[in-house]
C-alpha positions as CSV (number, residue, x, y, z in Angstrom):
1,X,-7.7,-10.2,13.4
2,X,-4.5,-11.6,12.4
3,X,-2.7,-8.8,10.5
4,X,-0.1,-10.7,9.0
5,X,-2.2,-13.0,6.9
6,X,-2.5,-11.8,3.4
7,X,-5.1,-9.6,2.3
8,X,-5.9,-8.4,5.6
9,X,-6.9,-4.5,5.7
10,X,-8.3,-2.3,8.1
11,X,-11.4,-0.1,7.7
12,X,-13.2,2.4,10.1
13,X,-16.3,0.6,11.3
14,X,-19.6,2.6,10.9
15,X,-21.7,1.8,13.8
16,X,-25.2,2.7,12.1
17,X,-24.2,2.5,8.1
18,X,-27.0,3.7,5.8
19,X,-28.6,0.2,4.5
20,X,-30.1,0.0,1.4
21,X,-32.5,-3.3,1.3
22,X,-31.1,-4.4,4.5
23,X,-27.2,-4.3,3.2
24,X,-24.2,-1.8,3.6
25,X,-22.7,-0.7,0.3
26,X,-20.1,1.7,-0.4
27,X,-19.8,4.1,-3.4
28,X,-16.8,4.1,-5.7
29,X,-15.8,7.6,-7.2
30,X,-13.4,8.2,-10.1
31,X,-11.2,10.7,-10.4
32,X,-8.3,11.8,-12.9
33,X,-5.0,13.3,-11.7
34,X,-3.8,14.9,-14.9
35,X,-1.1,17.5,-13.7
36,X,1.0,17.3,-10.1
37,X,2.5,20.9,-10.5
38,X,0.4,22.7,-11.0
39,X,-1.9,20.1,-9.2
40,X,-5.3,19.4,-11.2
41,X,-7.8,16.5,-10.5
42,X,-10.9,16.1,-12.2
43,X,-13.8,14.1,-10.4
44,X,-15.7,12.1,-12.9
45,X,-19.2,13.2,-11.9
46,X,-21.5,11.6,-14.1
47,X,-21.7,7.9,-12.5
48,X,-20.3,6.0,-9.6
49,X,-19.9,2.3,-8.7
50,X,-22.5,1.5,-5.9
51,X,-21.3,-2.1,-4.4
52,X,-23.4,-3.7,-2.1
53,X,-22.4,-6.7,0.8
54,X,-23.5,-9.8,-0.5
55,X,-25.8,-10.7,2.7
56,X,-27.8,-8.2,5.0
57,X,-26.4,-6.5,7.8
58,X,-28.7,-7.1,10.7
59,X,-28.6,-9.4,12.7
60,X,-25.3,-7.9,13.3
61,X,-22.3,-11.0,12.8
62,X,-18.9,-9.8,13.7
63,X,-17.4,-13.2,12.5
64,X,-19.2,-12.8,9.1
65,X,-17.7,-10.3,7.0
66,X,-19.8,-10.5,3.9
67,X,-22.6,-8.7,6.2
68,X,-20.1,-5.5,6.7
69,X,-17.7,-5.5,4.0
70,X,-17.8,-5.2,0.4
71,X,-15.8,-7.9,-1.5
72,X,-15.1,-8.5,-4.7
73,X,-18.1,-10.6,-4.9
74,X,-20.7,-7.8,-4.4
75,X,-24.4,-7.6,-5.1
76,X,-24.7,-5.0,-7.9
77,X,-27.0,-2.3,-8.3
78,X,-29.5,-4.1,-10.4
79,X,-30.0,-6.6,-8.2
80,X,-31.2,-4.3,-5.5
81,X,-35.0,-4.2,-5.1
82,X,-35.3,-0.5,-4.1
83,X,-32.9,0.4,-6.8
84,X,-34.0,-1.8,-9.7
85,X,-37.3,0.4,-10.8
86,X,-35.0,3.2,-11.1
87,X,-32.2,1.6,-12.8
88,X,-33.7,-1.3,-14.5
89,X,-36.8,0.6,-15.9
90,X,-36.3,3.9,-15.7
91,X,-32.8,3.6,-17.2
92,X,-31.3,6.0,-14.4
93,X,-27.5,5.4,-13.9
94,X,-26.4,4.4,-10.7
95,X,-25.8,7.6,-9.2
96,X,-29.0,9.0,-10.3
97,X,-30.5,5.5,-8.8
98,X,-29.0,6.4,-5.4
99,X,-30.3,9.9,-5.8
100,X,-34.0,9.0,-6.4
101,X,-33.4,6.8,-3.2
102,X,-32.5,9.2,-1.2
103,X,-35.0,11.6,-2.3
104,X,-37.9,9.4,-1.8
105,X,-36.4,8.8,1.7
106,X,-36.3,12.4,2.7
107,X,-32.6,12.8,2.4
108,X,-30.9,15.5,0.2
109,X,-28.5,13.9,-2.3
110,X,-26.4,16.9,-2.9
111,X,-25.2,16.8,0.9
112,X,-23.8,13.4,0.0
113,X,-22.1,14.8,-3.1
114,X,-20.8,17.7,-1.5
115,X,-19.0,15.8,1.2
116,X,-17.4,13.5,-1.1
117,X,-16.1,16.5,-3.4
118,X,-14.8,18.0,-0.3
119,X,-12.9,14.8,1.2
120,X,-11.4,14.2,-2.4
121,X,-10.5,17.8,-2.4
122,X,-9.1,17.5,1.2
123,X,-7.2,14.5,0.6
124,X,-5.1,15.9,-2.9
125,X,-4.4,19.1,-1.1
126,X,-2.9,17.2,1.8
127,X,-0.9,15.1,-0.3
128,X,0.2,17.9,-3.0
129,X,3.8,18.1,-1.4
130,X,4.3,14.3,-1.7
131,X,3.0,14.3,-5.1
132,X,5.3,17.1,-5.9
133,X,8.3,15.5,-4.3
134,X,7.6,11.9,-6.0
135,X,7.0,13.6,-9.0
136,X,10.4,14.9,-9.5
137,X,11.4,11.2,-11.1
138,X,9.2,11.9,-14.0
139,X,10.2,13.9,-16.8
140,X,7.3,16.3,-16.7
141,X,4.4,16.8,-14.3
142,X,2.5,19.0,-16.2
143,X,1.1,16.2,-18.4
144,X,0.4,13.3,-16.1
145,X,-2.5,10.9,-16.0
146,X,-3.6,8.8,-13.0
147,X,-6.9,7.4,-12.4
148,X,-7.9,7.0,-9.0
149,X,-11.1,5.2,-7.4
150,X,-12.0,6.7,-3.9
151,X,-14.5,4.5,-1.9
152,X,-16.8,6.1,0.8
153,X,-19.2,4.5,3.1
154,X,-22.5,6.6,4.3
155,X,-24.2,6.6,7.5
156,X,-27.9,6.5,8.4
157,X,-27.4,10.4,8.5
158,X,-26.0,10.6,5.5
159,X,-22.5,11.6,6.9
160,X,-20.1,10.3,4.3
161,X,-16.5,8.5,5.0
162,X,-13.8,7.9,2.9
163,X,-12.8,4.3,3.5
164,X,-10.3,3.6,0.6
């Protein structure tokens, strides 16, 4: 691991990620910060971005990051066999396609989305004082706009981890 090389980053390694068609994926959730004081954040709940690794996870090879890191050249939802029917033919959104997949495999999608909402809420509340401090550099913190995407990964027990 070369921490000084350009483009290097660290993420928590999830031992048993939830795989779809043998691939690890992440879920991008968009939020909008519209006010710092008072703190006001909206989560865009209608859609998410699902990004799949370009190679199958197993057999695991720690030297091949394409198996476990979602990179700029990821596999999109519409190319994943288990999601194609929902996304391409039923015209579901990426979020609805994931929900459909989870339900078919005995999971409760609301468990996942509840964890994601809680993680976003916790993070903004944890950073509220910092936002107020840095917001002092702006003319107004009541009329503010910042689009933020959070990336999550899910383990095989549908436990959510904030990655970025």
